[in-house]
VOPAGU-2260 file (C-alpha; in pm, 1 decimal, decimal comma):
REM VOPAGU-2260
SITE   aa  ch    i         X         Y         Z
SITE  UNK   A    0    4702,9   -2265,1     740,4
SITE  UNK   A    1    4785,3   -1908,4     646,1
SITE  UNK   A    2    4873,8   -1644,8     389,6
SITE  UNK   A    3    5148,0   -1385,7     425,6
SITE  UNK   A    4    5286,2   -1111,1     202,1
SITE  UNK   A    5    5642,0   -1178,4      89,8
SITE  UNK   A    6    5718,1    -839,7     -64,5
SITE  UNK   A    7    5636,7    -474,1      -1,6
SITE  UNK   A    8    5390,5    -458,5    -290,5
SITE  UNK   A    9    5178,3    -736,8    -140,5
SITE  UNK   A   10    5187,6    -578,9     205,4
SITE  UNK   A   11    5089,2    -242,4      58,8
SITE  UNK   A   12    4792,5    -401,8    -118,7
SITE  UNK   A   13    4648,6    -530,6     209,4
SITE  UNK   A   14    4734,2    -209,4     395,6
SITE  UNK   A   15    4576,1      21,4     137,6
SITE  UNK   A   16    4291,5    -224,0      81,0
SITE  UNK   A   17    4196,6    -220,1     447,9
SITE  UNK   A   18    4184,3     159,2     446,8
SITE  UNK   A   19    3987,5     173,4     120,4
SITE  UNK   A   20    3728,9     -80,4     236,3
SITE  UNK   A   21    3686,5     101,7     568,3
SITE  UNK   A   22    3597,9     410,7     365,1
SITE  UNK   A   23    3345,9     206,0     163,8
SITE  UNK   A   24    3195,1      87,6     493,4
SITE  UNK   A   25    3176,6     444,5     619,4
SITE  UNK   A   26    3004,3     565,3     302,3
SITE  UNK   A   27    2720,3     319,1     349,9
SITE  UNK   A   28    2434,5     210,9     125,0
SITE  UNK   A   29    2102,4     392,7     133,9
SITE  UNK   A   30    1795,4     180,0     213,7
SITE  UNK   A   31    1436,4     242,0     105,6
SITE  UNK   A   32    1283,1     192,2     450,6
SITE  UNK   A   33     923,9     236,6     331,5
SITE  UNK   A   34     968,8     -36,1      71,5
SITE  UNK   A   35    1148,8    -257,1     322,4
SITE  UNK   A   36     870,8    -227,3     579,1
SITE  UNK   A   37     592,9    -287,3     326,6
SITE  UNK   A   38     770,8    -584,0     166,0
SITE  UNK   A   39     842,7    -746,5     501,3
SITE  UNK   A   40     472,9    -718,6     589,3
SITE  UNK   A   41     365,0    -864,4     252,4
SITE  UNK   A   42     611,2   -1152,3     279,3
SITE  UNK   A   43     485,4   -1228,9     631,8
SITE  UNK   A   44     127,6   -1248,6     503,4
SITE  UNK   A   45     231,5   -1474,9     215,2
SITE  UNK   A   46     424,5   -1703,7     452,5
SITE  UNK   A   47     116,8   -1743,4     670,3
SITE  UNK   A   48    -110,1   -1818,5     372,9
SITE  UNK   A   49     127,6   -2069,9     215,9
SITE  UNK   A   50     186,8   -2241,7     551,2
SITE  UNK   A   51    -187,1   -2297,5     592,3
SITE  UNK   A   52    -208,7   -2423,1     234,2
SITE  UNK   A   53      62,5   -2683,1     300,6
SITE  UNK   A   54     -92,5   -2794,5     628,8
SITE  UNK   A   55    -437,6   -2839,5     474,6
SITE  UNK   A   56    -312,5   -3019,4     162,8
SITE  UNK   A   57    -347,3   -3394,6     117,3
SITE  UNK   A   58      23,5   -3447,4     183,2
SITE  UNK   A   59      14,9   -3209,5     479,6
SITE  UNK   A   60    -263,3   -3416,2     635,5
SITE  UNK   A   61     -65,1   -3735,9     574,5
SITE  UNK   A   62     233,6   -3570,4     743,3
SITE  UNK   A   63      25,3   -3486,5    1052,5
SITE  UNK   A   64    -130,0   -3833,1    1055,6
SITE  UNK   A   65     211,7   -4000,1    1067,5
SITE  UNK   A   66     389,3   -3769,3    1313,2
SITE  UNK   A   67      88,2   -3644,2    1515,8
SITE  UNK   A   68     202,8   -3418,0    1801,3
SITE  UNK   A   69     564,6   -3443,8    1682,2
SITE  UNK   A   70     482,4   -3291,0    1344,8
SITE  UNK   A   71     732,1   -3023,3    1239,1
SITE  UNK   A   72     669,1   -2885,8     892,4
SITE  UNK   A   73    1016,6   -2734,4     892,7
SITE  UNK   A   74    1184,3   -3071,2     950,1
SITE  UNK   A   75    1371,5   -3194,9     643,6
SITE  UNK   A   76    1404,2   -3538,1     804,7
SITE  UNK   A   77    1026,9   -3571,7     834,4
SITE  UNK   A   78     980,3   -3432,5     484,4
SITE  UNK   A   79    1222,6   -3691,2     346,4
SITE  UNK   A   80    1026,7   -3972,0     510,2
SITE  UNK   A   81     696,9   -3842,6     371,0
SITE  UNK   A   82     825,0   -3796,3      16,4
SITE  UNK   A   83    1057,4   -4089,4     -30,3
SITE  UNK   A   84     919,1   -4354,7     201,5
SITE  UNK   A   85     547,5   -4288,0     218,6
SITE  UNK   A   86     492,6   -4140,8    -128,9
SITE  UNK   A   87     761,7   -4355,5    -295,8
SITE  UNK   A   88     910,5   -4063,5    -488,8
SITE  UNK   A   89    1246,2   -4185,1    -628,7
SITE  UNK   A   90    1549,7   -4040,7    -450,6
SITE  UNK   A   91    1892,0   -4205,1    -454,4
SITE  UNK   A   92    2037,5   -3966,8    -198,3
SITE  UNK   A   93    2062,0   -4071,2     165,0
SITE  UNK   A   94    2238,7   -3908,6     456,8
SITE  UNK   A   95    2587,8   -4016,0     554,2
SITE  UNK   A   96    2452,9   -4273,4     799,7
SITE  UNK   A   97    2229,0   -4422,2     528,6
SITE  UNK   A   98    1929,0   -4435,1     764,4
SITE  UNK   A   99    1761,9   -4115,1     650,2
SITE  UNK   A  100    1686,7   -3965,1     312,1
SITE  UNK   A  101    1845,8   -3636,8     210,1
SITE  UNK   A  102    1586,8   -3368,7     156,7
SITE  UNK   A  103    1799,7   -3057,9     125,9
SITE  UNK   A  104    1729,3   -2786,1    -129,4
SITE  UNK   A  105    1954,7   -2929,1    -401,6
SITE  UNK   A  106    1761,7   -3259,1    -389,2
SITE  UNK   A  107    1415,6   -3105,2    -365,2
SITE  UNK   A  108    1475,5   -2875,7    -663,4
SITE  UNK   A  109    1511,6   -3183,8    -884,1
SITE  UNK   A  110    1165,8   -3316,1    -788,3
SITE  UNK   A  111     884,6   -3208,2   -1018,1
SITE  UNK   A  112     591,2   -3227,4    -776,3
SITE  UNK   A  113     347,4   -2943,9    -686,4
SITE  UNK   A  114     376,2   -3002,1    -310,4
SITE  UNK   A  115     755,6   -2997,3    -320,9
SITE  UNK   A  116     760,7   -2678,7    -527,4
SITE  UNK   A  117     514,9   -2513,8    -286,8
SITE  UNK   A  118     727,0   -2623,8       9,5
SITE  UNK   A  119    1045,1   -2484,8    -149,8
SITE  UNK   A  120     876,3   -2153,1    -225,9
SITE  UNK   A  121     765,6   -2123,3     136,1
SITE  UNK   A  122    1117,2   -2199,3     264,0
SITE  UNK   A  123    1261,1   -1935,0      33,4
SITE  UNK   A  124    1012,3   -1679,2     163,5
SITE  UNK   A  125    1110,3   -1760,3     521,9
SITE  UNK   A  126    1477,0   -1710,3     441,6
SITE  UNK   A  127    1408,2   -1384,8     257,1
SITE  UNK   A  128    1229,6   -1251,8     563,3
SITE  UNK   A  129    1462,9   -1376,5     837,8
SITE  UNK   A  130    1802,9   -1352,0     670,4
SITE  UNK   A  131    1769,4   -1065,3     426,1
SITE  UNK   A  132    1480,0    -827,8     500,1
SITE  UNK   A  133    1512,3    -841,9     877,9
SITE  UNK   A  134    1889,6    -838,3     851,3
SITE  UNK   A  135    1884,8    -520,6     643,1
SITE  UNK   A  136    1638,5    -355,2     880,6
SITE  UNK   A  137    1837,2    -462,3    1188,0
SITE  UNK   A  138    2162,4    -318,3    1051,7
SITE  UNK   A  139    2016,9       4,8     910,1
SITE  UNK   A  140    2110,4     332,1    1081,2
SITE  UNK   A  141    1928,5     648,3     978,1
SITE  UNK   A  142    1829,0     486,7     650,3
SITE  UNK   A  143    2172,2     343,4     567,9
SITE  UNK   A  144    2348,2      12,2     614,0
SITE  UNK   A  145    2725,6      -3,2     657,3
SITE  UNK   A  146    2838,6    -355,4     566,5
SITE  UNK   A  147    3179,9    -458,9     699,3
SITE  UNK   A  148    3416,9    -577,0     424,0
SITE  UNK   A  149    3689,9    -802,9     559,1
SITE  UNK   A  150    4028,2    -906,4     420,6
SITE  UNK   A  151    4217,7   -1219,4     521,3
SITE  UNK   A  152    3919,9   -1419,6     650,5
SITE  UNK   A  153    3781,2   -1611,0     349,8
SITE  UNK   A  154    3969,1   -1932,2     269,3
SITE  UNK   A  155    3962,6   -1845,8    -102,3
SITE  UNK   A  156    4159,7   -1521,8     -28,4
SITE  UNK   A  157    3869,6   -1313,4    -150,3
SITE  UNK   A  158    3704,3   -1057,3      72,9
SITE  UNK   A  159    3413,3   -1142,4     300,0
SITE  UNK   A  160    3128,9    -931,3     431,0
SITE  UNK   A  161    2900,4    -911,0     733,6
SITE  UNK   A  162    2654,3    -690,1     922,5
SITE  UNK   A  163    2478,3    -754,0     685,1
SITE  UNK   A  164    2639,2    -978,2     424,4
SITE  UNK   A  165    2595,9    -755,9     120,5
SITE  UNK   A  166    2791,8   -1005,4     -91,9
SITE  UNK   A  167    2541,2   -1285,7     -36,6
SITE  UNK   A  168    2230,8   -1137,1    -197,4
SITE  UNK   A  169    2072,4   -1408,0    -417,8
SITE  UNK   A  170    2072,3   -1344,2    -791,4
SITE  UNK   A  171    2001,2   -1692,2    -932,9
SITE  UNK   A  172    1623,9   -1667,3    -874,4
SITE  UNK   A  173    1496,5   -1343,3   -1034,0
SITE  UNK   A  174    1193,8   -1283,3    -808,9
SITE  UNK   A  175    1408,5   -1314,5    -494,9
SITE  UNK   A  176    1676,8   -1086,1    -636,3
SITE  UNK   A  177    1409,9    -829,7    -721,1
SITE  UNK   A  178    1256,4    -834,2    -373,0
SITE  UNK   A  179    1589,6    -768,9    -203,3
SITE  UNK   A  180    1765,0    -540,5    -450,2
SITE  UNK   A  181    1473,9    -299,2    -447,0
SITE  UNK   A  182    1572,7    -222,5     -88,0
SITE  UNK   A  183    1885,4     -38,5    -203,6
SITE  UNK   A  184    1861,4     308,2    -354,5
SITE  UNK   A  185    2107,1     591,8    -430,4
SITE  UNK   A  186    2137,2     921,0    -249,5
SITE  UNK   A  187    1872,3    1161,3    -376,2
SITE  UNK   A  188    1946,2    1273,0    -732,1
SITE  UNK   A  189    2220,8    1010,0    -778,8
SITE  UNK   A  190    2233,2     677,6    -962,7
SITE  UNK   A  191    2374,5     339,1    -869,0
SITE  UNK   A  192    2641,6     194,8   -1099,5
SITE  UNK   A  193    2788,4    -155,6   -1084,0
SITE  UNK   A  194    3108,6    -224,6   -1277,6
SITE  UNK   A  195    3194,3    -589,0   -1320,8
SITE  UNK   A  196    3514,3    -757,9   -1432,0
SITE  UNK   A  197    3418,1    -996,0   -1712,2
SITE  UNK   A  198    3552,6   -1355,4   -1693,5
SITE  UNK   A  199    3808,8   -1236,7   -1439,9
SITE  UNK   A  200    3893,6   -1580,3   -1300,0
SITE  UNK   A  201    3945,9   -1721,8   -1649,3
SITE  UNK   A  202    4189,8   -1434,7   -1711,9
SITE  UNK   A  203    4347,6   -1487,3   -1369,9
SITE  UNK   A  204    4406,1   -1855,0   -1436,2
SITE  UNK   A  205    4574,4   -1775,4   -1767,8
SITE  UNK   A  206    4837,4   -1570,5   -1583,7
SITE  UNK   A  207    4947,0   -1897,2   -1421,1
SITE  UNK   A  208    4913,5   -2167,5   -1684,5
SITE  UNK   A  209    4959,7   -1956,5   -2002,4
SITE  UNK   A  210    4762,0   -2206,3   -2210,7
SITE  UNK   A  211    4786,8   -2080,8   -2573,7
SITE  UNK   A  212    4437,5   -2201,2   -2663,9
SITE  UNK   A  213    4287,8   -2027,9   -2361,7
SITE  UNK   A  214    4468,2   -1708,4   -2460,8
SITE  UNK   A  215    4319,2   -1737,5   -2810,6
SITE  UNK   A  216    3969,4   -1772,7   -2662,8
SITE  UNK   A  217    4021,7   -1458,0   -2454,5
SITE  UNK   A  218    4180,6   -1243,7   -2724,7
SITE  UNK   A  219    3976,4   -1350,9   -3029,1
SITE  UNK   A  220    3618,4   -1207,4   -3012,8
SITE  UNK   A  221    3496,5   -1460,3   -3269,6
SITE  UNK   A  222    3572,9   -1752,1   -3036,7
SITE  UNK   A  223    3343,6   -1857,2   -2751,3
SITE  UNK   A  224    3447,3   -2142,0   -2520,9
SITE  UNK   A  225    3100,3   -2170,7   -2363,3
SITE  UNK   A  226    2930,3   -2200,8   -2700,0
SITE  UNK   A  227    3189,6   -2452,6   -2815,4
SITE  UNK   A  228    3146,4   -2658,8   -2497,8
SITE  UNK   A  229    2768,6   -2659,1   -2544,5
SITE  UNK   A  230    2818,4   -2778,6   -2902,6
SITE  UNK   A  231    3032,6   -3068,0   -2782,5
SITE  UNK   A  232    2804,4   -3162,8   -2492,9
SITE  UNK   A  233    2483,1   -3165,7   -2697,5
SITE  UNK   A  234    2639,3   -3262,6   -3034,7
SITE  UNK   A  235    2515,0   -2951,0   -3212,1
SITE  UNK   A  236    2630,3   -2724,6   -3490,6
SITE  UNK   A  237    2723,0   -2368,3   -3396,4
SITE  UNK   A  238    2400,2   -2217,8   -3533,6
SITE  UNK   A  239    2187,3   -2445,7   -3310,4
SITE  UNK   A  240    2333,2   -2313,2   -2982,2
SITE  UNK   A  241    2089,2   -2061,1   -2835,5
SITE  UNK   A  242    2123,7   -1855,4   -2517,6
SITE  UNK   A  243    1989,4   -2126,1   -2281,8
SITE  UNK   A  244    2197,6   -2402,6   -2437,3
SITE  UNK   A  245    2510,4   -2185,3   -2411,4
SITE  UNK   A  246    2419,4   -2113,8   -2047,7
SITE  UNK   A  247    2430,0   -2488,2   -1979,3
SITE  UNK   A  248    2763,1   -2524,9   -2154,9
SITE  UNK   A  249    2903,1   -2247,6   -1936,2
SITE  UNK   A  250    2750,1   -2330,8   -1597,4
SITE  UNK   A  251    2704,3   -2707,6   -1620,2
SITE  UNK   A  252    3032,1   -2796,0   -1791,3
SITE  UNK   A  253    3302,5   -2528,3   -1840,2
SITE  UNK   A  254    3300,2   -2367,9   -1496,1
SITE  UNK   A  255    3246,1   -2695,5   -1306,8
SITE  UNK   A  256    3543,5   -2841,0   -1496,3
SITE  UNK   A  257    3761,6   -2541,3   -1414,4
SITE  UNK   A  258    3670,6   -2570,1   -1045,5
SITE  UNK   A  259    3743,9   -2942,7   -1024,3
SITE  UNK   A  260    3411,2   -3113,6   -1084,9
SITE  UNK   A  261    3399,9   -3414,5   -1314,1
SITE  UNK   A  262    3192,7   -3574,9   -1586,4
SITE  UNK   A  263    2933,6   -3751,7   -1366,5
SITE  UNK   A  264    2798,9   -3434,8   -1204,4
SITE  UNK   A  265    2824,9   -3246,6   -1533,5
SITE  UNK   A  266    2626,4   -3517,0   -1712,8
SITE  UNK   A  267    2349,6   -3519,3   -1450,8
SITE  UNK   A  268    2311,2   -3141,0   -1451,2
SITE  UNK   A  269    2323,8   -3106,9   -1829,8
SITE  UNK   A  270    2073,0   -3389,6   -1878,9
SITE  UNK   A  271    1835,7   -3255,8   -1614,0
SITE  UNK   A  272    1843,2   -2904,2   -1754,7
SITE  UNK   A  273    1713,5   -3025,8   -2089,5
SITE  UNK   A  274    1372,8   -3062,7   -1924,0
SITE  UNK   A  275    1410,6   -2793,3   -1655,3
SITE  UNK   A  276    1500,4   -2525,6   -1913,0
SITE  UNK   A  277    1299,8   -2684,6   -2196,7
SITE  UNK   A  278    1603,0   -2694,0   -2425,5
SITE  UNK   A  279    1496,5   -2735,6   -2787,7
SITE  UNK   A  280    1630,2   -2701,0   -3139,2
SITE  UNK   A  281    1503,1   -2411,9   -3357,5
SITE  UNK   A  282    1237,1   -2646,5   -3499,7
SITE  UNK   A  283    1100,4   -2710,6   -3149,8
SITE  UNK   A  284    1242,1   -3060,8   -3116,1
SITE  UNK   A  285    1364,0   -3149,5   -2767,3
SITE  UNK   A  286    1735,5   -3210,5   -2718,9
SITE  UNK   A  287    1640,1   -3553,3   -2582,1
SITE  UNK   A  288    1504,8   -3644,9   -2926,3
SITE  UNK   A  289    1809,8   -3493,8   -3094,2
SITE  UNK   A  290    2050,5   -3691,7   -2873,6
SITE  UNK   A  291    1854,2   -4010,1   -2932,0
SITE  UNK   A  292    1915,3   -3972,6   -3304,8
SITE  UNK   A  293    2283,9   -3938,3   -3222,7
SITE  UNK   A  294    2277,9   -4274,9   -3042,6
SITE  UNK   A  295    2236,1   -4145,5   -2686,8
SITE  UNK   A  296    1924,1   -4300,7   -2535,7
SITE  UNK   A  297    1954,0   -4232,3   -2161,9
SITE  UNK   A  298    2154,1   -4056,9   -1893,8
SITE  UNK   A  299    2325,1   -4364,3   -1748,5
SITE  UNK   A  300    2372,8   -4479,4   -1389,5
SITE  UNK   A  301    2622,9   -4203,3   -1300,5
SITE  UNK   A  302    2779,3   -4433,0   -1044,3
SITE  UNK   A  303    3145,3   -4341,9    -974,2
SITE  UNK   A  304    3215,7   -4708,2    -896,1
SITE  UNK   A  305    3101,9   -4823,4   -1240,6
SITE  UNK   A  306    3227,9   -4746,5   -1589,6
SITE  UNK   A  307    2978,1   -4552,0   -1801,7
SITE  UNK   A  308    2814,0   -4756,9   -2074,2
SITE  UNK   A  309    2815,1   -4677,0   -2448,2
SITE  UNK   A  310    2494,4   -4510,9   -2564,4
SITE  UNK   A  311    2459,1   -4311,0   -2242,1
SITE  UNK   A  312    2491,5   -3937,0   -2198,5
SITE  UNK   A  313    2727,1   -4007,2   -1909,1
SITE  UNK   A  314    2969,9   -4186,4   -2143,0
SITE  UNK   A  315    2947,1   -3905,9   -2398,2
SITE  UNK   A  316    3028,7   -3636,0   -2140,0
SITE  UNK   A  317    3321,4   -3843,5   -2015,5
SITE  UNK   A  318    3458,9   -3831,7   -2371,8
SITE  UNK   A  319    3391,8   -3457,0   -2395,3
SITE  UNK   A  320    3576,5   -3408,2   -2066,5
SITE  UNK   A  321    3877,5   -3607,1   -2190,9
SITE  UNK   A  322    3898,2   -3395,5   -2506,6
SITE  UNK   A  323    3851,5   -3074,5   -2304,7
SITE  UNK   A  324    4158,3   -3139,0   -2087,1
SITE  UNK   A  325    4381,2   -3344,0   -2313,9
SITE  UNK   A  326    4331,9   -3158,9   -2641,1
SITE  UNK   A  327    4163,3   -2820,1   -2597,7
SITE  UNK   A  328    4340,2   -2709,6   -2278,0
SITE  UNK   A  329    4625,5   -2956,5   -2243,7
SITE  UNK   A  330    4874,8   -2688,3   -2126,9
SITE  UNK   A  331    4631,9   -2585,3   -1851,8
SITE  UNK   A  332    4594,1   -2951,7   -1756,3
SITE  UNK   A  333    4970,3   -3000,1   -1735,1
SITE  UNK   A  334    5004,8   -2689,8   -1517,5
SITE  UNK   A  335    4746,6   -2829,1   -1272,4
SITE  UNK   A  336    4946,6   -3149,6   -1234,1
SITE  UNK   A  337    5279,9   -2971,9   -1183,0
SITE  UNK   A  338    5128,1   -2714,5    -945,4
SITE  UNK   A  339    4978,3   -2989,3    -728,1
SITE  UNK   A  340    5302,2   -3191,2    -725,9
SITE  UNK   A  341    5498,1   -2882,8    -618,7
SITE  UNK   A  342    5254,5   -2821,3    -332,8
SITE  UNK   A  343    5290,4   -3183,2    -215,1
SITE  UNK   A  344    5668,2   -3136,4    -198,7
SITE  UNK   A  345    5674,6   -2796,9     -26,8
SITE  UNK   A  346    5342,3   -2767,9     160,2
SITE  UNK   A  347    5268,3   -2427,9      10,7
SITE  UNK   A  348    5249,1   -2212,9    -301,2
SITE  UNK   A  349    5316,8   -1856,9    -413,5
SITE  UNK   A  350    5052,0   -1625,9    -555,5
SITE  UNK   A  351    5145,7   -1395,2    -840,4
SITE  UNK   A  352    5045,9   -1090,3    -636,7
SITE  UNK   A  353    5324,3   -1155,1    -383,9
SITE  UNK   A  354    5176,1   -1379,4    -116,0
SITE  UNK   A  355    5284,6   -1717,5      13,8
SITE  UNK   A  356    5021,2   -1968,9     121,5
SITE  UNK   A  357    5098,7   -2269,5     338,9
SITE  UNK   A  358    4889,6   -2530,3     515,2
SITE  UNK   A  359    4678,5   -2836,3     449,8
SITE  UNK   A  360    4460,9   -2805,0     140,8
SITE  UNK   A  361    4279,0   -3037,3     -96,8
SITE  UNK   A  362    4384,2   -3062,8    -460,5
SITE  UNK   A  363    4100,4   -2845,1    -591,4
SITE  UNK   A  364    4177,3   -2581,8    -329,1
SITE  UNK   A  365    4546,4   -2574,3    -418,8
SITE  UNK   A  366    4455,5   -2519,1    -784,7
SITE  UNK   A  367    4160,3   -2281,3    -743,2
SITE  UNK   A  368    4251,4   -2060,4    -446,1
SITE  UNK   A  369    4552,0   -1883,3    -602,8
SITE  UNK   A  370    4338,3   -1804,5    -909,0
SITE  UNK   A  371    4047,2   -1675,3    -701,1
SITE  UNK   A  372    4292,8   -1485,7    -483,5
SITE  UNK   A  373    4465,8   -1286,6    -757,1
SITE  UNK   A  374    4134,5   -1228,2    -934,7
SITE  UNK   A  375    4004,7   -1057,0    -621,6
SITE  UNK   A  376    4333,8    -868,7    -588,6
SITE  UNK   A  377    4268,9    -723,9    -935,8
SITE  UNK   A  378    3943,6    -581,6    -803,3
SITE  UNK   A  379    4095,5    -465,4    -473,7
SITE  UNK   A  380    4379,3    -280,2    -646,9
SITE  UNK   A  381    4129,0    -114,9    -880,7
SITE  UNK   A  382    3903,9     -11,3    -592,1
SITE  UNK   A  383    4198,5     142,3    -406,6
SITE  UNK   A  384    4305,6     334,6    -716,8
SITE  UNK   A  385    3952,8     457,4    -791,1
SITE  UNK   A  386    3910,0     582,7    -434,0
SITE  UNK   A  387    4230,0     787,5    -465,3
SITE  UNK   A  388    4128,5     935,1    -801,5
SITE  UNK   A  389    3778,7    1027,1    -681,2
SITE  UNK   A  390    3940,1    1213,1    -392,3
SITE  UNK   A  391    4211,3    1368,0    -612,7
SITE  UNK   A  392    3962,2    1514,3    -857,4
SITE  UNK   A  393    3720,7    1612,7    -578,9
SITE  UNK   A  394    3435,7    1416,1    -730,9
SITE  UNK   A  395    3117,5    1359,0    -529,8
SITE  UNK   A  396    3073,9    1001,4    -651,3
SITE  UNK   A  397    3143,9     745,3    -377,5
SITE  UNK   A  398    3208,1     371,1    -374,5
SITE  UNK   A  399    2955,3     193,1    -153,3
SITE  UNK   A  400    3021,5    -178,5    -201,0
SITE  UNK   A  401    3209,2    -460,0    -373,7
SITE  UNK   A  402    3109,9    -815,9    -457,1
SITE  UNK   A  403    3420,4   -1022,9    -542,7
SITE  UNK   A  404    3446,6    -912,2    -906,4
SITE  UNK   A  405    3233,9    -596,8    -910,1
SITE  UNK   A  406    3237,6    -246,9    -760,9
SITE  UNK   A  407    2915,6     -61,9    -673,9
SITE  UNK   A  408    2916,8     317,3    -665,9
SITE  UNK   A  409    2667,6     588,8    -579,5
SITE  UNK   A  410    2733,5     822,3    -871,8
SITE  UNK   A  411    2668,3    1193,5    -838,1
SITE  UNK   A  412    2457,4    1355,9   -1108,6
SITE  UNK   A  413    2666,4    1470,4   -1402,3
SITE  UNK   A  414    2965,7    1249,5   -1313,6
SITE  UNK   A  415    2854,4     923,8   -1478,2
SITE  UNK   A  416    3066,5     936,6   -1794,3
SITE  UNK   A  417    3374,0    1063,4   -1609,7
SITE  UNK   A  418    3342,0     782,7   -1354,5
SITE  UNK   A  419    3295,3     516,4   -1623,5
SITE  UNK   A  420    3593,7     635,9   -1828,0
SITE  UNK   A  421    3805,2     652,3   -1513,9
SITE  UNK   A  422    3699,8     300,6   -1415,5
SITE  UNK   A  423    3785,1     155,5   -1756,0
SITE  UNK   A  424    4131,6     311,9   -1754,5
SITE  UNK   A  425    4208,5     189,7   -1404,1
SITE  UNK   A  426    4061,4    -159,1   -1437,2
SITE  UNK   A  427    4184,7    -248,6   -1786,1
SITE  UNK   A  428    4494,0     -32,5   -1851,5
SITE  UNK   A  429    4660,3      96,2   -1534,4
SITE  UNK   A  430    4641,4    -242,2   -1362,6
SITE  UNK   A  431    4838,2    -410,6   -1642,6
SITE  UNK   A  432    5112,4    -152,1   -1601,0
SITE  UNK   A  433    5118,5    -224,1   -1227,6
SITE  UNK   A  434    5128,6    -605,5   -1267,7
SITE  UNK   A  435    5313,1    -666,2   -1593,3
SITE  UNK   A  436    5262,0   -1044,2   -1566,2
SITE  UNK   A  437    4893,0   -1004,2   -1659,2
SITE  UNK   A  438    4915,2   -1165,9   -2002,1
SITE  UNK   A  439    4563,1   -1116,7   -2141,5
SITE  UNK   A  440    4334,8    -813,2   -2182,3
SITE  UNK   A  441    4095,3    -744,2   -1895,6
SITE  UNK   A  442    3738,1    -640,0   -1968,7
SITE  UNK   A  443    3469,4    -461,3   -1769,5
SITE  UNK   A  444    3094,9    -428,4   -1806,7
SITE  UNK   A  445    2882,4    -156,1   -1652,3
SITE  UNK   A  446    2521,6    -172,6   -1532,4
SITE  UNK   A  447    2359,7     160,2   -1458,1
SITE  UNK   A  448    2037,6     259,3   -1282,3
SITE  UNK   A  449    1848,2     570,7   -1380,0
SITE  UNK   A  450    1854,0     857,5   -1132,9
SITE  UNK   A  451    1680,2     772,7    -802,6
SITE  UNK   A  452    1603,7     414,5    -912,8
SITE  UNK   A  453    1676,2     109,5    -698,1
SITE  UNK   A  454    1959,4    -135,6    -755,6
SITE  UNK   A  455    1708,3    -377,4    -907,4
SITE  UNK   A  456    1653,3    -143,9   -1203,6
SITE  UNK   A  457    2014,1    -157,7   -1324,8
SITE  UNK   A  458    2059,3    -203,3   -1700,5
SITE  UNK   A  459    2361,1    -282,8   -1911,8
SITE  UNK   A  460    2531,5      39,2   -2019,4
SITE  UNK   A  461    2538,2      25,4   -2400,0
SITE  UNK   A  462    2738,1     337,9   -2475,7
SITE  UNK   A  463    3113,0     313,8   -2527,4
SITE  UNK   A  464    3295,3     357,6   -2198,5
């Protein structure tokens, strides 16, 4: 398996990208060592207290009674036996051998039980301490970390990062994101700025499939594919789709569909989030009650070996999925089929940015990787160009990191507006002149921290860039 540039432009992108990212590594990210030390100490204390709480709980005592001297509170195998065999908590997931119950994080998060939630919280604290806080401290030199940004390693053709992995900081759970992001601060008197490409992979995919309905969604501000998907999934009118319901349409249906998931997983996640996110209508009525009035009484078996039954949410989402690909985005769907068939014949595929990829890949990889690849190349080209302009105009602002579709800079006082205007021109205008096959507008969003504030304090920049 491999990727190789097939023209000078592609080679130059990797050449200049390597140099630009080495400069980003050299710049480094400032660390609040006092905060890091204090937080590590506090997390250690909390880990100890929560560990004792678990051990002395009723379930903890049962655990010790069953396993005695072999008790390991970190063992997911033992935890699975306690929860699903001894306590009879329903769990359809077993390991590949079928002899043991799965008790990984994705399974445990679906169990609404105080002990399980306490156990998960403790495991998260352990990971925060060992992987993130200690990792940042270990890699810090004179109050700075210098993450290594790599090209050509990740299978998706994005960049990767190590020492430490600055691209892997959790954001899904707010309290964890806050603990870690507070570690990172600007140089004295500066402010951190993160500029993010909006819906970049949706735009990247459109450069391949050219689906006219997708182009309309991107170019018409009044249209919203995530809202529309949420409407379809929960059988709602437009005015009933609030922020949380739209979130589910986006993250439990649209994106999973784009990345190759199918109706069974979408149905389970959408159905479960009704209770997890307390999804309700404006009058306070649960979406479960609403769906029941629409003739949907239960989730369904969600068994891939069985056809979904009428009156189940599973059956409804299967119908939504069919409409999504055969009516809403039928051109996109046809492109996926032709792209896969071409790969089967040739054993490889070309990326729009001038690279050829060959090797053994699964269908979803063949469809998704070229999209993820060029979407990252948009960011890489922009980062290279911004570095050159910052040097050309002798600005004191420096780029200190990148996370797939965003660029993080340490902005010198007084240079904020100039940097933002420069970024918008490069990332939305200049890039389309460089790659004329980009067939939809590109958008950016900026989040800005006040002077001397940590990365956690970033706020959406509301002024016109």
